[in-house]
C-alpha positions as CSV (number, residue, x, y, z in Angstrom):
1,M,162.1,-122.4,157.2
2,P,162.1,-119.4,159.6
3,F,158.4,-119.2,160.3
4,A,156.8,-118.7,163.7
5,T,154.1,-121.3,163.4
6,P,155.3,-124.5,165.1
7,R,155.2,-127.7,163.1
8,T,152.0,-129.6,163.9
9,K,152.6,-133.2,165.2
10,R,151.3,-135.7,162.7
11,V,149.8,-139.1,163.6
12,I,151.9,-141.7,161.7
13,G,150.4,-144.8,163.1
14,V,147.9,-146.8,161.0
15,T,144.8,-148.8,161.8
16,A,145.2,-152.6,162.2
17,A,143.4,-153.1,158.8
18,L,145.7,-150.7,157.1
19,A,148.7,-152.1,158.7
20,A,147.8,-155.6,157.6
21,S,147.2,-154.5,154.0
22,T,150.4,-152.7,153.7
23,F,152.3,-155.5,155.3
24,V,151.3,-157.7,152.4
25,L,152.3,-154.9,150.0
26,A,155.7,-154.5,151.6
27,G,156.3,-158.2,151.0
28,C,155.2,-158.2,147.4
29,S,157.6,-158.7,144.5
30,G,157.9,-157.1,141.2
31,S,158.8,-158.5,137.8
32,G,160.8,-161.4,139.1
33,T,157.8,-163.4,140.2
34,S,155.2,-162.0,137.8
35,S,153.9,-163.9,134.9
36,S,153.9,-162.5,131.4
37,T,150.1,-162.2,131.3
38,G,148.1,-159.0,131.0
39,A,147.6,-159.2,134.8
40,A,151.3,-159.0,135.3
41,A,151.5,-155.7,133.4
42,S,148.8,-154.2,135.6
43,S,151.2,-153.4,138.4
44,I,154.7,-152.0,138.9
45,T,156.7,-152.0,142.1
46,I,159.1,-149.1,142.7
47,G,161.8,-149.0,145.4
48,T,163.3,-145.9,147.0
49,T,165.3,-144.8,150.1
50,D,163.6,-141.4,150.0
51,K,161.6,-140.5,153.1
52,I,158.3,-138.8,153.4
53,T,157.9,-136.0,156.0
54,T,154.1,-135.5,155.2
55,I,151.8,-135.7,152.2
56,D,150.1,-132.5,153.3
57,P,151.5,-130.0,150.7
58,A,151.5,-127.2,153.3
59,G,154.0,-129.0,155.5
60,S,156.5,-130.6,153.0
61,Y,159.3,-129.2,150.9
62,D,161.4,-132.3,150.3
63,N,161.9,-134.7,147.4
64,G,160.4,-137.7,149.1
65,S,157.1,-136.1,149.9
66,F,156.8,-134.3,146.6
67,A,157.4,-137.6,144.8
68,V,154.1,-138.7,146.4
69,E,152.3,-135.4,145.9
70,N,153.1,-135.4,142.2
71,Q,151.2,-138.6,141.6
72,I,148.0,-137.8,143.6
73,Y,147.3,-134.0,143.5
74,P,146.3,-131.9,140.5
75,F,148.1,-128.7,139.6
76,L,147.0,-125.6,137.8
77,M,150.2,-125.7,135.7
78,N,152.4,-128.7,134.9
79,T,155.2,-129.9,132.7
80,P,154.4,-132.4,129.9
81,L,156.7,-135.3,129.6
82,G,160.0,-134.4,128.0
83,S,159.7,-130.6,128.7
84,P,160.7,-128.2,131.4
85,D,158.1,-125.6,130.2
86,V,154.8,-125.4,132.0
87,K,151.4,-125.7,130.4
88,P,147.9,-125.6,131.9
89,D,147.1,-128.9,133.7
90,I,143.6,-128.8,135.2
91,A,143.2,-125.3,133.7
92,V,142.2,-124.4,130.2
93,S,144.1,-121.1,130.2
94,A,146.5,-119.1,132.4
95,A,147.9,-115.6,131.7
96,F,148.7,-112.2,133.0
97,T,145.5,-110.1,132.7
98,S,147.4,-107.1,134.2
99,P,151.0,-106.7,135.3
100,T,150.1,-107.9,138.9
101,E,147.2,-110.2,138.1
102,Y,147.6,-113.8,136.9
103,T,144.3,-115.3,135.9
104,V,143.6,-119.0,135.6
105,K,140.4,-120.6,134.1
106,L,139.7,-124.1,135.3
107,K,138.3,-126.9,133.2
108,P,134.6,-127.4,134.0
109,G,133.3,-130.4,135.9
110,L,136.4,-131.3,137.8
111,K,136.1,-133.7,140.7
112,F,138.2,-135.2,143.4
113,V,138.4,-139.0,143.7
114,N,136.0,-138.9,146.7
115,G,133.3,-137.2,144.5
116,D,133.7,-133.7,145.8
117,D,133.6,-130.9,143.2
118,L,137.0,-129.3,142.5
119,T,136.3,-125.6,142.0
120,S,138.1,-122.3,142.3
121,S,137.2,-122.3,145.9
122,D,139.4,-125.3,146.5
123,V,142.2,-123.5,144.6
124,K,142.0,-120.4,146.8
125,F,141.8,-122.6,149.9
126,S,144.9,-124.5,148.8
127,F,147.1,-121.4,148.4
128,D,145.7,-119.6,151.3
129,R,146.5,-122.4,153.7
130,V,150.1,-122.8,152.5
131,V,150.6,-119.1,153.2
132,N,148.7,-119.0,156.5
133,I,150.1,-122.2,158.0
134,A,153.6,-121.2,156.9
135,D,155.1,-124.4,158.2
136,E,158.8,-124.3,158.9
137,N,159.3,-127.4,156.6
138,G,156.7,-126.3,154.0
139,P,156.9,-124.4,150.7
140,S,155.4,-121.1,151.7
141,S,158.6,-119.2,150.7
142,L,157.8,-120.0,147.1
143,L,154.7,-117.9,147.5
144,G,156.6,-114.8,148.7
145,N,155.4,-112.8,145.7
146,L,151.7,-113.7,146.3
147,V,149.5,-111.0,147.8
148,S,146.2,-112.7,147.6
149,T,144.1,-115.4,145.8
150,A,140.6,-114.7,144.7
151,A,137.8,-117.0,143.3
152,P,135.3,-114.6,141.6
153,D,133.4,-117.6,140.0
154,P,133.6,-121.4,140.3
155,T,136.1,-121.7,137.4
156,T,138.1,-118.5,137.7
157,V,141.1,-117.9,140.0
158,V,142.9,-114.5,140.1
159,F,146.3,-114.3,141.8
160,T,147.4,-110.8,142.8
161,L,151.2,-110.5,142.9
162,K,153.6,-108.0,144.5
163,T,156.2,-107.9,141.7
164,P,154.7,-107.2,138.3
165,N,155.1,-109.7,135.4
166,D,156.6,-112.4,137.7
167,Q,158.3,-114.6,135.1
168,T,158.5,-117.5,137.6
169,F,154.9,-117.6,138.8
170,P,153.6,-120.1,136.2
171,Q,156.5,-122.4,137.3
172,V,155.6,-121.9,141.0
173,L,152.1,-123.2,140.2
174,S,153.7,-126.5,139.2
175,S,156.0,-126.6,142.3
176,P,155.6,-128.0,145.8
177,A,153.5,-124.9,146.6
178,G,151.0,-125.8,143.8
179,P,149.1,-129.0,144.7
180,I,145.3,-128.4,144.8
181,V,143.6,-130.0,147.8
182,D,140.0,-130.6,148.8
183,E,138.8,-128.0,151.3
184,Q,136.3,-130.5,152.6
185,V,139.1,-132.8,153.9
186,F,142.0,-130.5,154.8
187,S,142.3,-128.1,157.8
188,A,142.6,-124.5,156.9
189,T,144.8,-123.6,159.9
190,A,147.0,-126.7,160.6
191,L,148.6,-129.6,158.9
192,T,146.2,-132.5,158.3
193,P,147.6,-135.9,159.4
194,D,148.6,-138.3,156.6
195,N,146.1,-141.0,157.6
196,D,143.2,-138.5,157.6
197,I,144.3,-137.4,154.1
198,V,144.4,-141.0,152.8
199,K,141.1,-141.8,154.4
200,G,139.5,-138.8,152.7
201,H,140.8,-139.5,149.2
202,P,141.1,-135.8,148.3
203,F,143.1,-136.5,145.2
204,A,142.6,-135.5,141.5
205,G,145.9,-136.4,140.0
206,Q,146.8,-139.5,138.0
207,Y,146.6,-141.8,141.0
208,D,144.6,-142.4,144.2
209,I,146.2,-143.9,147.3
210,S,144.6,-147.2,148.3
211,T,146.9,-148.2,151.1
212,Y,149.5,-146.2,153.1
213,D,152.1,-147.2,155.6
214,F,154.2,-144.2,156.4
215,N,157.7,-144.6,155.0
216,N,157.2,-148.4,154.5
217,A,154.8,-148.9,151.6
218,I,152.2,-147.1,149.5
219,Q,149.8,-148.6,146.9
220,Y,148.5,-146.4,144.2
221,K,145.5,-147.0,142.0
222,A,145.0,-145.2,138.7
223,N,142.4,-142.4,138.8
224,P,140.0,-143.0,135.9
225,N,138.6,-139.5,136.2
226,Y,141.9,-137.6,135.9
227,Q,141.3,-134.6,133.6
228,G,144.8,-133.1,133.5
229,L,147.6,-132.5,131.0
230,L,149.4,-135.8,131.5
231,G,146.7,-138.2,130.4
232,P,145.7,-141.5,131.9
233,A,148.2,-143.7,133.8
234,K,149.8,-146.5,131.8
235,T,149.8,-148.9,134.7
236,P,146.7,-149.4,136.9
237,T,148.5,-150.2,140.1
238,V,151.8,-148.9,141.4
239,N,153.4,-150.2,144.6
240,V,156.2,-148.2,146.3
241,K,158.5,-149.8,148.9
242,Y,160.6,-147.7,151.1
243,Y,164.0,-149.0,152.0
244,A,166.1,-148.0,155.1
245,D,169.2,-149.4,153.4
246,S,170.3,-148.9,149.7
247,S,172.1,-152.2,149.7
248,N,168.7,-154.0,150.0
249,L,167.3,-151.7,147.3
250,K,170.2,-152.8,145.0
251,L,169.6,-156.5,145.9
252,D,165.9,-156.3,145.1
253,I,166.3,-154.6,141.7
254,Q,169.2,-156.8,140.5
255,Q,167.1,-159.9,141.4
256,N,164.0,-158.4,139.8
257,N,162.0,-158.4,143.0
258,I,161.1,-154.9,142.2
259,D,160.7,-153.2,138.8
260,V,162.2,-149.8,139.4
261,A,164.9,-148.4,141.8
262,F,164.8,-144.6,141.9
263,R,166.7,-142.7,144.6
264,S,169.1,-143.6,145.8
265,L,171.7,-146.1,144.9
266,S,175.5,-145.5,145.3
267,A,177.6,-144.7,142.4
268,T,179.4,-148.0,142.8
269,D,176.0,-149.9,142.8
270,V,174.9,-148.1,139.6
271,A,178.2,-149.0,137.9
272,D,177.8,-152.6,139.0
273,L,174.2,-152.8,137.8
274,S,175.0,-151.3,134.4
275,T,176.7,-154.7,133.6
276,N,173.6,-156.7,134.6
277,N,171.5,-157.7,131.6
278,K,168.4,-158.2,133.8
279,V,168.2,-154.4,134.3
280,K,168.6,-151.1,132.5
281,V,170.3,-148.0,133.9
282,V,168.5,-144.9,132.7
283,N,169.9,-141.4,133.0
284,G,168.3,-138.0,132.7
285,P,169.2,-134.4,133.1
286,G,169.7,-133.4,136.8
287,G,169.3,-130.2,138.6
288,E,170.3,-131.7,142.0
289,I,173.0,-129.9,143.9
290,R,174.8,-130.6,147.2
291,Y,175.9,-127.9,149.5
292,I,177.0,-127.0,153.1
293,V,174.9,-124.6,155.0
294,F,176.3,-122.2,157.7
295,N,174.0,-121.0,160.5
296,F,175.0,-117.4,160.9
297,N,174.0,-117.4,164.6
298,T,175.6,-120.6,165.8
299,M,178.6,-121.3,163.6
300,P,182.1,-120.3,164.9
301,Y,182.0,-116.6,165.7
302,G,178.3,-116.5,164.8
303,A,176.0,-113.8,166.1
304,T,174.7,-115.7,169.2
305,T,178.1,-117.2,170.2
306,T,180.2,-115.9,173.1
307,E,182.9,-114.9,170.5
308,A,180.6,-113.3,168.0
309,D,182.6,-111.6,165.2
310,P,181.2,-111.2,161.7
311,A,184.6,-110.8,160.1
312,K,186.0,-113.9,161.7
313,A,182.9,-115.9,160.9
314,L,183.2,-114.8,157.2
315,A,186.9,-115.8,157.2
316,V,185.9,-119.3,158.5
317,R,183.5,-119.7,155.7
318,Q,186.0,-118.5,153.1
319,A,188.7,-120.8,154.4
320,V,186.3,-123.8,154.1
321,A,185.6,-122.7,150.5
322,D,189.3,-122.5,149.8
323,L,189.9,-126.1,151.0
324,I,187.0,-128.0,149.5
325,D,188.3,-130.2,146.7
326,R,185.1,-130.7,144.5
327,N,186.8,-132.8,141.9
328,A,188.0,-135.3,144.5
329,I,184.5,-135.7,145.9
330,A,183.0,-136.2,142.4
331,T,185.5,-138.7,141.3
332,Q,186.5,-140.6,144.4
333,V,183.0,-140.9,146.0
334,Y,180.6,-140.6,143.1
335,K,182.6,-142.1,140.2
336,G,181.6,-139.2,138.0
337,T,177.9,-139.5,138.5
338,Y,178.2,-136.0,140.1
339,T,180.3,-133.2,138.7
340,P,181.9,-130.2,140.5
341,L,179.7,-127.2,141.0
342,Y,181.2,-123.8,141.3
343,S,178.3,-121.5,141.8
344,Y,174.7,-121.3,143.1
345,V,172.9,-121.9,139.8
346,P,173.9,-125.3,138.2
347,A,175.5,-125.5,134.8
348,G,173.0,-125.8,132.0
349,L,170.6,-123.1,133.3
350,T,170.5,-119.6,131.9
351,G,172.6,-117.3,134.1
352,A,174.9,-120.0,135.6
353,T,178.4,-118.8,136.4
354,T,181.6,-120.3,138.0
355,V,182.1,-117.5,140.5
356,L,183.2,-119.8,143.3
357,K,186.0,-121.1,141.1
358,D,187.2,-117.6,140.5
359,M,187.0,-116.4,144.1
360,Y,188.2,-119.3,146.2
361,G,190.8,-122.0,146.2
362,D,193.5,-121.9,143.6
363,G,191.3,-120.0,141.1
364,Q,191.1,-123.0,138.8
365,G,188.7,-125.1,140.8
366,G,191.2,-126.8,143.1
367,P,191.9,-126.2,146.8
368,S,194.5,-123.8,148.2
369,L,195.9,-124.3,151.7
370,D,198.0,-121.1,151.4
371,K,194.9,-119.0,150.6
372,A,193.0,-120.5,153.5
373,K,195.8,-119.8,155.9
374,S,196.2,-116.2,154.9
375,T,192.4,-115.7,155.0
376,L,192.2,-116.8,158.6
377,A,195.3,-115.0,159.7
378,A,194.1,-111.7,158.2
379,A,190.9,-112.0,160.2
380,G,192.9,-112.8,163.4
381,V,191.6,-116.4,163.7
382,T,194.2,-118.6,165.4
383,G,194.3,-122.3,166.3
384,P,192.2,-125.0,164.7
385,V,188.6,-124.0,164.3
386,T,186.1,-126.5,165.5
387,L,183.2,-127.3,163.1
388,D,180.3,-129.4,164.2
389,L,179.2,-130.7,160.8
390,Q,175.9,-132.6,160.5
391,Y,174.9,-134.8,157.6
392,V,172.2,-137.3,156.7
393,S,173.3,-140.9,156.2
394,E,170.7,-142.1,153.7
395,H,168.4,-139.3,152.5
396,Y,170.9,-138.1,150.0
397,G,172.1,-141.5,149.1
398,P,174.3,-144.2,150.7
399,S,177.5,-142.4,149.8
400,S,176.9,-139.4,152.1
401,G,179.1,-141.0,154.8
402,D,182.0,-141.3,152.4
403,E,181.3,-137.8,151.1
404,Y,181.5,-136.2,154.5
405,A,184.4,-138.3,155.6
406,L,186.3,-136.9,152.6
407,I,185.2,-133.4,153.4
408,K,186.3,-133.9,157.0
409,D,189.7,-135.1,155.8
410,Q,190.1,-132.2,153.4
411,L,189.5,-129.7,156.1
412,E,191.4,-131.4,158.9
413,S,194.5,-132.2,156.8
414,S,195.0,-128.5,156.5
415,G,195.6,-128.2,160.2
416,L,193.2,-125.3,160.3
417,F,190.0,-127.2,161.3
418,T,188.8,-129.9,163.7
419,V,185.6,-131.4,162.3
420,N,183.1,-133.3,164.5
421,L,180.9,-135.3,162.1
422,Q,177.4,-136.4,163.2
423,T,174.5,-137.9,161.4
424,T,170.7,-138.0,162.1
425,D,167.7,-139.6,160.6
426,Y,166.1,-137.2,158.0
427,V,162.7,-136.8,159.7
428,Q,164.4,-135.6,162.9
429,Y,167.1,-133.7,160.8
430,S,164.5,-131.7,159.0
431,K,163.1,-130.4,162.4
432,D,166.5,-129.8,164.1
433,R,168.1,-127.8,161.3
434,T,165.4,-125.2,161.4
435,N,165.8,-124.8,165.2
436,D,169.5,-123.8,165.3
437,V,170.6,-127.2,166.4
438,Y,173.3,-127.5,163.6
439,P,176.0,-124.8,163.2
440,E,177.0,-126.4,159.8
441,Y,175.1,-129.0,157.9
442,Q,174.5,-130.8,154.7
443,L,171.6,-130.2,152.3
444,G,170.8,-131.3,148.8
445,W,168.4,-129.4,146.5
446,F,166.1,-130.8,143.9
447,P,164.6,-127.9,142.0
448,D,160.9,-127.1,142.1
449,Y,161.1,-125.8,138.5
450,S,163.6,-125.3,135.8
451,D,164.7,-121.7,136.3
452,A,167.7,-120.1,137.9
453,D,165.4,-118.3,140.4
454,N,164.7,-121.6,142.1
455,Y,168.3,-121.7,143.2
456,L,168.2,-118.1,144.5
457,T,164.8,-117.1,146.1
458,P,164.5,-120.2,148.4
459,F,168.1,-119.8,149.7
460,F,168.7,-116.1,150.0
461,S,165.4,-114.3,150.5
462,A,164.6,-113.0,154.0
463,D,162.3,-115.9,154.8
464,N,164.5,-118.5,153.3
465,F,164.1,-122.3,153.4
466,L,167.5,-122.7,155.1
467,S,166.5,-120.8,158.3
468,N,170.2,-119.9,158.7
469,H,169.7,-116.2,159.6
470,Y,171.4,-114.9,156.4
471,N,170.1,-111.5,155.6
472,N,171.5,-109.3,152.8
473,T,168.9,-106.7,151.7
474,A,170.9,-105.8,148.5
475,V,170.6,-109.5,147.4
476,Q,167.0,-109.6,148.3
477,D,166.2,-106.5,146.3
478,E,168.0,-107.9,143.3
479,I,166.2,-111.2,143.6
480,T,162.9,-109.4,143.6
481,K,164.0,-107.3,140.6
482,Q,165.0,-110.3,138.4
483,V,161.7,-112.1,139.0
484,G,159.8,-109.3,137.3
485,E,162.4,-108.5,134.6
486,T,160.8,-109.2,131.1
487,D,164.1,-108.4,129.2
488,P,165.9,-111.8,129.0
489,S,169.4,-110.4,128.7
490,A,168.9,-108.0,131.6
491,R,167.5,-110.8,133.7
492,T,170.5,-113.0,133.0
493,S,172.8,-110.2,134.1
494,E,170.9,-109.8,137.3
495,I,171.1,-113.5,138.0
496,E,174.8,-113.5,137.5
497,D,175.3,-110.5,139.8
498,I,173.2,-112.1,142.6
499,Q,175.6,-115.1,142.4
500,A,178.6,-112.8,142.8
501,K,177.0,-111.1,145.8
502,V,176.1,-114.3,147.6
503,A,179.5,-115.8,146.8
504,G,181.0,-112.9,148.8
505,D,178.8,-113.8,151.8
506,L,179.0,-117.6,151.6
507,S,175.9,-118.5,153.5
508,T,176.2,-121.8,151.7
509,I,179.0,-123.6,149.8
510,P,177.6,-125.6,146.8
511,Y,180.1,-128.2,145.6
512,L,178.3,-131.0,143.5
513,Q,175.8,-131.2,140.7
514,G,174.2,-134.6,140.0
515,A,172.1,-136.4,137.3
516,Q,168.8,-138.3,137.7
517,V,169.4,-142.1,137.6
518,A,166.8,-144.9,137.6
519,V,167.5,-148.6,137.4
520,V,164.6,-150.6,135.9
521,G,163.8,-154.1,134.9
522,S,164.6,-155.0,131.3
523,N,160.9,-155.1,130.5
524,V,160.0,-151.7,132.0
525,N,159.3,-148.8,129.7
526,G,158.8,-145.1,130.2
527,A,161.6,-144.2,132.6
528,A,163.5,-142.2,130.0
529,D,160.3,-140.3,129.3
530,T,159.9,-139.1,132.9
531,L,163.5,-138.5,133.7
532,D,163.3,-135.1,132.0
533,A,164.2,-131.5,132.8
534,S,161.0,-131.1,134.8
535,F,162.8,-133.1,137.5
536,K,159.5,-134.9,138.3
537,F,159.4,-138.7,138.3
538,R,155.9,-139.6,137.1
539,Y,154.8,-143.2,137.9
540,A,152.0,-143.0,135.4
541,A,154.6,-142.9,132.5
542,L,155.9,-146.4,133.5
543,S,154.7,-149.6,132.0
544,K,155.8,-153.2,131.6
545,G,155.7,-155.0,128.3
């Protein structure tokens, strides 16, 4: 994100005792070696290739980190299992008390695992630090409509907003910007190192963390004093193993060495596992999208290049949009587990359009070489254009290499582009992309909440998550307008118009929409309950029986 505050370096080493305990955890097995006794059902092991950047909510805005935060931190608002609609979590009520004031009343007697009281002071602290730290990889852009947070008494929180009647704000309170942290443990002005967080046990969600080995293993213990919306955890102990390689993840789930594999197996692996009677493949609605980001400063003919020319830069983006064959990527690489996406709001959400299908390629969703050629020629662009395109090899699943090899082939076979593909580990990637290192790069998006705005504000507001120097004030004004629009039909029209405007600018090119997929042992229950339209995978819903 384009914020001035530099990212605070985190200490990711662990003490010898912690390292020893997590080494044992990393080697533990799941249902394959468990007995059928009650003790066996007291723990579940989950495998994932997702990576954590930090478990400090002020510094993380990625799926891997939020997967942890969802288990351990409380929220003012949350989504019950099976629903995308938010309800009070550790609150008893939440409502607009004036057009620009949203008032939340907390449940009495709330406490963190460490015994500290959880009051409105902690809530104010939590939101103030996200805004003030404004970490470049954090979620502060989600709080762009927040003017101030007040705590007039221990159980009352008043949020003052810029835009009246913000229809998304209750959802924002359930998003990565919403975890409530302990002001006795966290720094108010800088990110707190993960190991300091774990040591302080500043958690009040369904789980506490008992051992933590950064991006290797985590052990969670159920929090018996959780007082939120979701109820007590069904399984007392959850072990999470982090895999560098999805092939090992597949091997462990098919051999029942782990109980759950969630994010990310290849489409081929999922298809293969669906024929294995030792496991179950569980699908849920997905809001995930894949897209290419253009850095408006450093892309060909970008603002800081020696050949800066906005018209030529736009023509380059348009030609790429004309040549992308979404259906080929969806079918050849992802075997139908992803579908083509032709706009910025995915199909299924109110306000979604197919504006990119109408404006680019052959007008029917396919590519058009002739259109790409004429677009570049009209702008005076000659010779193959070089694109330095960056992607992440594992963070978005093991098929990313095949995905971008196919995109490279689609662009280069036109004769209009030369594509230099490069890949980087996600932890480094997340830092580099916000520092103008990549002229064009891959991102995926996992929504913070189930509303079209979550595919607009983070991407196209002035201080957007992409840090790609895109700035269209007309788009920003309309984004602000739709947020406060209380007439549903008028808001839908505004959302549709925003998509048309950004499709003309092409700061990003979305091309795929995916589903949520988990592979679980045959004796594991609850995955279908948590693979819902909230897009939050709750470990506490899982059990073995």
